[in-house]
Steps between C-alpha positions, in 0.01 A plus 500: 500500500630844407586768754225719353240226556606465864465875554156503341390205718617685810308810397185292460537356848549849637181621334305201634615570855356848475149372426231563767432129551865418565533798734199380703655154533830652604333727756295212642817297536669781690196536728498129577870506582450805721213333689704183547803695620287689751345173624841339542638798692203513738514123558874512566472790744206338680691172541810677630301702754326183620840337550679788672236747630709772336452703184754373246714725285412561137816316395402194706146499364624530142732203553225289660252589223763447229444845351720803462531765772393751240173310446419520871556875505296543183199333663525629856734797515644419843499231767232682702254491209580133445431425866163679495403303187601173666297592809192573288544174313525302824193666649297427187577129542355489852145377528249739652449401865169343592291691753226359723165669560497717812226283656741210562631443857780737598754221550431364151542843343821562691642168381402572139653848480820379668527210256440725200740775601775268614485293181531812285772661708711184516517492121624858475743505794810499275359789297413702810847444646663597171283812482698632796774583251274761340367689800315809385438384143169667395367193321560274798358754746181526293461124482560462873234762576251324272576165664450641850166651404378175346595305812327758719184483288505119508533493880219751550273305266580164662439639850215736413276391794778567749595834347134604492477520880813711536523876505660662198825559686510148643426356156788692344736399780407133470547507123842662549594236757402215268690660214815528712476153654415313178724685256755360254773646720361321806491174307862545394598551865332173600633299207846648448612664825336258744533199270148371557346242270188589304259322736657653811497849347132458408425392858664819627287707264181322605572574866587860423191564290274321749635716782450818298144415401391384847659803660319730257166331558556495875583869510187581300287294738654669802437846354140410420441373854645816649261724311 
């Protein structure tokens, strides 16, 4: 084949690659690769956090995901953004906790909310510990505030009959006490600092919540009798 024929064949290929159909295929291929790269990076970071309870470096994540460091930065910008994305991904995988009707016996409701909260918190302990590396990060602060409000709302709904007999101030104080006693941070103290097993830590929470609820109900009864 002549040199001229080769040049003409190359020109034809070049013109074909510029067609709209070929460009769509090429763009779809790039999008699929980008989605796969992002998935691999998130999975690698999530696995490393679960293993170490520490946020890994971008270099370490890239090596674990078998992608370039540049690819990680292209998708997430910095390690803080990657961590927030991993946290969101982990939270999305958690099943919504089951809640009992408020007309069930108090002891049954206490056991249910302790089971639900402890099961969720135990799965995210490594993430919560690792989050300590990013104290003050706006994204993490916003998510923590949302989580606290959801837990507060769940507790007030589960124990609606008990809260109903309390004064507004007593109700707020009891909700604050439950939020402090049954928080992710409190669970980490029991599981990591004190080294308690899951069942023992749940037993501690059941006793704590029972004491808080009975104290609140008892105080309300005493106030009503004094009037």
